[in-house]
N, C-alpha and C positions, 0 to 999 in steps of 0.2 A: 100293302103299300111297299113300293120298291124304292130303295135307296142307293144311288151309285156314287162311287168316289171317282171324281177326274183322275186321269192318271198322275198328275203331279200331286194332287192332294193324298193319293193312295201312296205315293213315295214318301210323303213327308210323315203320314201315319206309321208307315213301316220302319222309318228312322228313329221314332219316339222310344224311349225307355218303355217297358212294359205298364208302368203306373200312368204315363202319358196316353199310351193307347186306350187304357182302361178309361181314364177321364174323358177323353174324345168319345168313346163308345158310350159312356153313361150320358154324356150330353146329347147324343143322336138318339138314344133310347128315350130321353125326355121330349125331345121335338118331334119325332117321327109320328107319334100316336095323334098328335094335334094339327092335322092339315089345315084346320080353320085359321090357325095362326101363321101359316105359310104365306108367302109373297103370291100374287096373282100367277096362275099357271101360264106357262109359255116362254119361260127361260130369259125374260127380258129384266125382270125385277130381282134383285138379290137381297135375301135376309141374311143379317148376322145374329148370331146367338152366342152368349157368352156364358162360361162358368167361372169358378173361381181362377183358374189357371189355364184355361184354353177357351178357344172360340172355333166356331165353323161358319163359313159362309156357303150359302146353297141357293139354288134356283129351284122352282117347282115346275113340273109337267103335269099333265093329266096322268093320274095313276101313280106319281112318284116324284122324287127330287134326285137332284144332282148336287153332289158337295163339291165346290170349286175351289175352297181354301181351307185350311186347318193350321191352327197355330197353338203353341203353348209357351208359357213363360217359364223360364228354369231349366 
């Protein structure tokens, strides 16, 4: 399964402290193996997933997902 970060999402992740990057990676590691919980493929529907201090918004395509937004509190 392929997961890509949109350019701006990648910039946000790069700007996070190491603990924040790790939190986002753990959230993605939790979501990626469960494509049955993703939005319908095609890039039209956005799914938001949340952890204790971070969130990720992504769209699904056949064979993968694209992360559109990433955020972290604190």
